[in-house]
N, C-alpha and C positions, 0 to 999 in steps of 0.2 A: 471971789471967783475972778480969774483972769481970763478976759476974752480976746480972741484974735479974730479980726474981720478980714477975709480973703475974698479975692475975685473968683468966680466960678472956674476960670480957666486954670486955677491952680489945683483943682480937685485931683487931677491925675497925678500930679506930683506928690500930693498927700498920700495917695493910694500906694505909689511906688515906694514912698518913705515907709509906710506901714509894712509893706512886703519885705523890704530890706531888713527891718528890725526883726521880723519873724525868721527870716533866713539866717540872721545872726543868732538865732536862738534866744532872743530877748523876749522872755515870757512876761506875763502880767506879774508874776511873783517878784520880779527884779525891779519893779517900779513901785515908789511909795504911793500911798493913796492920794497924796497931793498932785503927783505927777501923772495919774491916770488921765488920759486925755478925754476930752469930750468935744465932738464936732457937730456944729449945727449947720445945715444948708437949707436955705430958704430962698426961693427964686434964684437970683444970681449971686448970693452972698453965702460964704462958707463960715460958720462959727465953731470954734473948738473950745472946749472948757475941760480942766483937769480933773476935778474931784470925782467924777463918775467914770465908769469904764465903758462908756458907749461912744460911738462915732455916728454922726448923722451925715449920710453921703448920698449923692445921686438925686436926680429929679429936680425939676424946676417948678415950683409951686406945690409940691407934695413932699413928705418926709419919709425916710426909711431909717431903721436902726439896724446896725450890724455890730454884733459882739466880736471882740478880738478872740475870745475862747472859741467862739463858733468858727471863726475863720481858721484857726489853728487846727480844730478837729477836722474841718473839711479837707484841709491839706493833707492831714494824716490819712484820711480815707482814700483820697486820690492816689497817695503814694502806695497804699496797699493794693489798690486796683491795678497800678502799673506793675507791681511785683507779680501779681497773678497773671497778667498779660505776658510778662517776661517768661514765666514758667511754661505757659501754653505755647508760646513761640519756640521755646527750647525743645519741648516734646515734639512739636511738628517737624523742627529741624532734624531731629534724630530719626523720626519715621521716613522722612524723605531721603535721608542719608543711607538708610537700610535698603530702600527701594532702589535707589541708584546702585548700590553694591550689588543686589540681585541682577539688575539689568547688565551691569558691567560684567558680572560672572557669566551670564548666559551668552553675552556678546563674545567674551573671551573664548567660551567653549566652541561656539560656532566658528569663530575666526580660527581657532586651533584645528577644527575639522576641515575647514576650507584650505588652511595652510598645508595639511597633510595631503589632501587631494591634489593641490597644486604642485607639491613637491614630487609626488608620484608621476603627475602629468609631464613634469619636465624631462623625466626619463622614459616617456612613452610607456608608463605603467599606470595601473589603477590600484585603488585602495581595496584590499582584501577584507574579508569578514573579520579577521583578528587584527585589523589595523595595520597590516603589512603592505608594502608595495610590491605587487606582483606584475608579471608580464601578461597582458590580456591574450596573448597567443597560447598561453597554457590553459587549455580548456579540455574537459573531457567530451567524448562524442556524444551526440544527441541520442536520447532514449526515446524511441517511438512506442506510444501505447498501442496495444492491439485490441481485437474485439473483446477479448476476455480479460486483459491486463491493463490496469491503469498505472501510471507513474506519478508519484507525488514527490515534489522536491522541497527540501527545507534547507536553510531558510527560504521562505517564499521571495518571489520578485525576480524580474529579469536581469537586474544589476549583479545578481550572484549566481544566476543559473549556470550550472555545469562548471563552476570554478573549483579550484581545489578546496576540499573541505565540504563540498555540498554532498548531502545525503539523499539518495534516491530510494524510495520504497515501492516495491512491486506488489500490487494488490489485485487479487482476482475478483471478478464480479460475482454477485450473489448466485449461488447455485453451483460454484466451482471451488474446489479445495485450493487453498494458497499453495504456490509452488515451494520447492525445497529452498530456493534462493529467494529471500524476501526483501533484501536491500543491498545497496552497494554504495561505496564512498569515492568521490572523485579525488584521485591522488595528485601530488604536485608535479608529476611527470605527464599528466594528461590522460591517464588511463583510469578506468574504474577498477575498483578493488575485486569486484566479481562481475561475470557477464550477467546481462539482463535475462530474466526468466523468459522463455519463448512460449510456454504453454501452461495451462491450468488443467488439472484433471477434473473431469465432471463428477462432482461429489454426488450427484443423483444416481450416476452409474455405480458409484462406490456403494450407495445404499441399497438399491434394488432396481431391477430391470425397468419397472413400470412408473418410476418416479419422474414426473415432469417438471415440478417445480419444487426446489428444495434450497436449503441455506443452513449454514452452521451444522452440517451433517444431520439435518432433519428434513424429512420429506413432508411437503405441504399439500401437494396435488398429485393424483395419479392419472395416467392416461386410461381412456375408456377401454374396456368395461371394468377397470380396476378402480377402487376407491380406498380412501384411508380407513383402515380397520386396525385398532389397537396400535397406531402409530406407524403402520406399514401399509403397503399397497396390497390389498387383497381383492379377489374377484367376488362380486356380489352373486350369490347363488340363487337368489330370489329377490324380487322387488321388496319383500318383507324386510330385507336387510338395508333398504335405502333409507337414508336419513333426510334427504331433501329431493325435490323434483330435479331431474336432470341427471341422476346417477344411472348407471347402466348394468346390464347383465349380458352374459354370452348365451345365446340359444342357436344351436347348430353352427357355431362359428361366427354368428352375426352379433353385433353389439346392438342391444335393444334398449329403448328408453323406458325409464320408470317414472311415473307420476305419483306425488304425494298430495292427496286432496280428500275432502269429505271424511277425514279420519281413517282413510284407507290407503294402501299401497296398490297402484294399478300398473299393469304391464300394457304397453301399446302394442297392438296386434294388427291394425288396419288404418289406412287413411286414404282419402281420395278427393278429387277436385269437385266433379259433378257426377261422373259415372266411371265405372270400371268394368271390365269383363271378368266375370266369376271365374275363379280357379282355385284348385286344391293345393297348389304349390305356391311357393313364395314369389312375389311379383315386386321388383325393385326393392329388395329388403334392406338396402343400404340407408334408405330414407327412414326407416323405422328407428334410427338411432337419433332422431331429433323430436322435438316436441310436436311439430307438425311436418308432414311431408305428402307429397302428391303420389298417389297410386302406390302406396306401400302396403304389403301384407305379409305376414308370416304364413308358413304352410298350415293347413289344417291340422296336420300331425303335431307340429310344435305347439299350437294353440291348445289342443286337447290334452297333450302330454303335460303341459305347465301345471295343470290343476292338481293340487295335492290334498283337497279335501277328501275325507274318507266317504262322504256321501255323494261325492261326484257333482256337487252343485256349482253352478256358475252365475256370476254376476257381471253383466256387461254395462258399460257407460259409453254413450255416444254424445258427442259435443260438436256443434257447429260453430265455426269461426264467427265471432261477433254476436252470438245469441246467448242469453243468459240461461235459458231453460235447457235442460239436457234429457236425454232418454236413459232410463234405468230399466234393465231387464233382468229377471231371475228365472233360471231355467235349469233342468236336470239333463237336457239333450246336449249331444256333442255338437260342436260347430262343424257345419258343412257348407262351404261356400258354393257348391254346385246346386244346392237345393234353395228353394224360394225362402226368403227372409232368414238367411244363415242357417236354415234347417233347425231352428230352435223350437219348432212346434208351437206356433202362436197361440193355439186354443189351450195349451197347458202353461203358458209362461205368465208370470206376474209382470205387469209393466206400469210405469208412470212416467209423466213429464214433469220434472220438478227443477227448481233452481238449486235446491240443496238436497243432498242425499240423506235418507233415513232407513236404515236396514229393517228395522221392525215394521215400519209402514210398508215397505216393498214385500216383505215376506208374508205379512198377515192381512194387510188391508187393501193393497193395490188390485186393481181389476185384471181380468184376463181378456184377450181379444176374442171377439165373437166370430171372426173370419179367419181363414187360414193364411193370413198374411199380417205384417206389421202395419197397423193403421189405427191411429189414435181417435179417428171418427167412430170406430167400431170397438168399443171397450165395455165390459160387463156392468161397470159402475159409472153412473153419470158424472160423479165429482172428478173422475179421472179422464173423462172425454174432453177433447179439445175442439171438436166440431170442425168447421171449415176455416179456422184461423191460421195464422202463421205457424202455429205450433201443432198443427194437425199431424206432421210428422208420419208420412205413410211411405212404405217401400213398395209394396205390390198391390195390384187390383185385379182381382179375379185370377186369370191364369198368367198375368204378367209378373216378371220378377222385378222389373223397374218401370214404374209408370210416371210420366207418359212416354217412356222410351220403348224398350223391347225386351224380349227374352234374352237370357244369357248375360244380363247386365245387372249391376248394383247400383242403386241410387236412393235418395230419400226427397220427397216432395212436400210442399206446403199446401195449405188449404186454398179453396177457390176464392176466398174473400181476401187473401193476403196481398198487400200492395207492395211488399218488400221484394217480391220476385217479379220478373218481367212479364211473365205469362200466368194464365190460370193453370194452377197445379204446377207451378214452376219448381225446377230443381234447386235445392238448397245446396250452395258450394261449401267447400272447405270442412269436411267431416273427418273426424278422428275417433277411432274405436279403442277402448281399453277393456281389459278383463281384470277383475280383482284377483289378487294373489290367493286369497282364500275366501270361502263363501260367507263366513261369519266373522265379525270383528274380534280382534285379540286385545 
């Protein structure tokens, strides 16, 4: 074995030599077994021997073994990694190039648009919708919307408003038929192709006289006392025709309110604040067209003539504002406002004070008054007596039509123990009186 003893300072030279041999593609196969180097490095001495294929390098006081084949393999792996990195860098470069192209194209487009605008501006012109330079003084006259007609411009935006090519559409508001002229175009000479529509025809009037809210040639609401019936405005001849509260009928030329409640249809015939002077004729009848009105009363004739029941039976409903319990009366007598207690004959009238109405109970179970006036302190059946509570609800007392007021007036009072009224037997305000359209439910 041939040994070479070298100073440690030469180790780097040996490394460089080995690297140069590999770069020159000198592989282990080109060396004879006798020339395969072997290097020993201990402390500060480097020893190389040829018979084996290992080199001992690096370290002072310890040993490491490095194979030439391993070194070659490591270099090949490193080269492959470098190739992969080159491919990744190439892909990234192409992506950046595409992005730069897009940015460049967008910039070119914006620049071209700006160039066109500037070119028009040099001649005191502006860029039109179709990309042409036109004089800004060529505009069509302003179109002013009216109460019934709106004007929609297209394309939208102040930059193009009333320039040649602008389309103006004339649209009538809901409830009016669109005009014959529905649109116009701004021409290059500064005029509109057609004059603006000046009026819309009321489509409600086209439909029928009493249609108040309509659209698309359809009536949605009628003026009182007319209501929608089969898609048209028709007069309600009876509250039986009413579908909801607030519909109206005409009685003696008056618009009268219909109430839908308790499974019945009711006609409003009377209302008062605290008292009113009795009368057989109508008193402030215009207020009978609302849910509640002060001192409203239909004439006795209209009240009695309204009943269509073959047995001439009448059911009355009286309600006070803010009170849950109501008065229900069933009688065969005519209404007479000049007589005490509406002239209904209290001794023959079924009566009850209830929150909810029950026809069978009123007709067959409720009590009758034991005195000749309406007073729920005096009722034939104890379970229908309200005693001196707030629901005593009495109109007369002995010869008075209204207690504690006087004769010739109408009112309803509460019991002596009621604290809702300011005085003993205090008057109850805000009464409304209804009559059922028929005596029995349908």
